[in-house]
N, C-alpha and C positions, 0 to 999 in steps of 0.2 A: 537738724530740724527741717531745713529747707528741702533736703532730699526726701524725707518722709512726707512732707506736704505735697510735693510733686507726684509721688507715687499714689497718694490718696486721690488726687485730682484725676489722674489717668484712670484709676480703677473706677471712680465714680462715673466718669464719662462713658466708660464701657458698659457699666450696668444700666445707665439711663437709656442707652441706645439699644439695649438687648431686650429689656422687659418693661412692662408698665408697672410703675412703682406706687406703693402706698406707704404710709408712715405708721409704724407700730412702735409701741413703747416696750423696751426691754426692762421688765419689772425687776430682773435680778440685779441690774447695774444702775437703773435710773436714767440711762442714756437712750436717746432716740436712735433706733436702728431702721435701716431701709428694709421694707418688706416687699414680698412679691407673691403672685398667685401661681399655683401649680394645679393642673387638672390631670386626673388619672384614676387608677384603681388600687385599692388596698390588696396586697398579697397576703399579709398577715399582720397582726397587731397584738400588743399587750398593754399594760397600764402605763408604760413609759415611752413607747415608740411604736412606729409601724414601718413595715417594708412596703414601699410604694412604687408602682409602675406608672410613670408619666405617659401622657397620651402620645408622646413621640417615641416611646419604647424604653427610655432610660429607667433603670431601677436604682433606688436609693433608700436609705434608712432615714426617716424623719423623726426626731425626738419631739416630745410634747412639752410645751411651756408649762410651768407650774400652775398657771392660771388659764390655760387654753380653754376655749369654749367650743361646744358642738351645737350646731343647729341643723335640724332636719328640714329638707325641702321636699314638698309633696304636691301633686297635681290637684287643681281645683277647676271648677267650671268657668268658662269665659264670662258667664253672667255675673260672676263675683265682682268683676270690674265695674265700678259704679262712679258716678260723678262724685268728686271730692275724695276718691281713693288716692292714696299716695303709693305710686308704683315705680318700678324700675323696668326698663325695657332695653334689651340688646337688639340692635337693628342694623340693617344694611340699606344703603340707598339703591333704588332701582334705576333703570336707564333714564327715567325722567327726573331723577333727584329726589323722589319720594322716599321717605324712610319707611321700610317694611320690617315689622318686628320679627326677630328670630324667636323671641320668647318674651313673656311678661311675668314679672314677679310682683305680687301684691304684698306690700309691707303690712304687718300688723300695726295697729294704731300706736303701739308703744315704740315702734321703729320709725315713725313719721319724721321726715327730714334727713334720714340716713343718706349720705353721699349726694345731697341735692345738687343738680346741675347736669350738664351735657359734656361728654368727654369721649376721646377714643377708647376703644375696648379691645380685648385680646381673645375673645371667643372664636372669632373668624377674622381673616385679613380684611381690613377696611371697615370693621364693625364699630359701632358707637354704643355708648350707654347713656340713657337719660333717666334720671331719678327726679320725679316731679309729681305735682298734683294734677289729677284729671279735672280740667275745667269744663270740658264738654265731651260727651260721648255720643257718637252717631252710629247707629246700627246699619250695616250694609249687608243684608241677607244674614248669613251666619258669621259675618266678619264684623269688625269694629274699626272706627276711626277715632283715635284719641287725640284731643286737643290738650296739650300738656303745658303747664306753666311752672317755671322754677324761678328762683330769686333773680337770675340774670337774663332770663329770656323765655322763649316759647318754642315748642316744636309740635308738629302734627305727625303722628305715627299711625300707619295702617297696620292693623292686626288681622292677618288672614285666618280664615277658619282652619283649624288644625294646629295653629301655633301653640306650643306648650304654655299653659298658664299655671303658675305655681305660687305657693306662699311658704312661710317659715313657721316653725315652732321649736322650742327648746328640745335638744336631743341629749343623749348620754352615750357612754362608751359601748353600750350594747349594740349600737349601730355600726361600730367600727369592726366589721367582719370581712373575711376574705371575699373578694368579689364586689365589695361596695364601691360605688362610684362617688368620688369626692372632689371638692375644690378646696385647696389648702392655702391659707394665708400664712406664709412662713418668713422667717428672717434668720440670719446667721448668728449663732451663739457658740462661742468657743470653736469656731471653724466648722460647725455642723448645722445643717438646716433644722430649724426648730419651728413647730407649728404653734401659732397663737390662736388660730380659728380654723375649724373644719366645717364645711357645709357638705352634708351627706344625704344620699337618697336611700330609702329603705327597699329591701328586696330587689336590688338591682336597678332601681330608678336612677336615672342619670340627671344630675343638676344641669338644666339647659342653658343657664346664663353664662 
């Protein structure tokens, strides 16, 4: 038993230092499994699995969880961001330490509170993610300055003109076609990567977060 425990600890440390982890529920076993994000393109798909090319070039087959969900991400106007919107924004700090948005996703009201807080993110090296309420919105020409508040703190994020602004709606398997750009939340099940959630863009649109 001690040997198994040590191997588990070594494996867990490796995973934690390699990827940003979330927690997903393995509905088949009732146990909590470590999940991770994958970004890339669908090469082909059927009702049970898809062949997936990661952004780094690796190709793998990802099976679908029995209860996996699909959400479509699509572009909207910057004017959609309003005071009291609940948003998420991936950002990078500029040379002055100011957070500059890579993208902003406006959550539907039904998703208010999703992932609230500020944390490291993996879209680009050094990026962060802030999910928070817009307390104040200042227009700067065609740009925006968002004063954000979440349960443990506050951030100010500058959203330059041209930054992708998106939102979500429920999707279905008709979106999982060859060439579709996706973000996959996956976990290991029976030694195979298994998708619990897929965020996908229609007609080649790339989820920017």
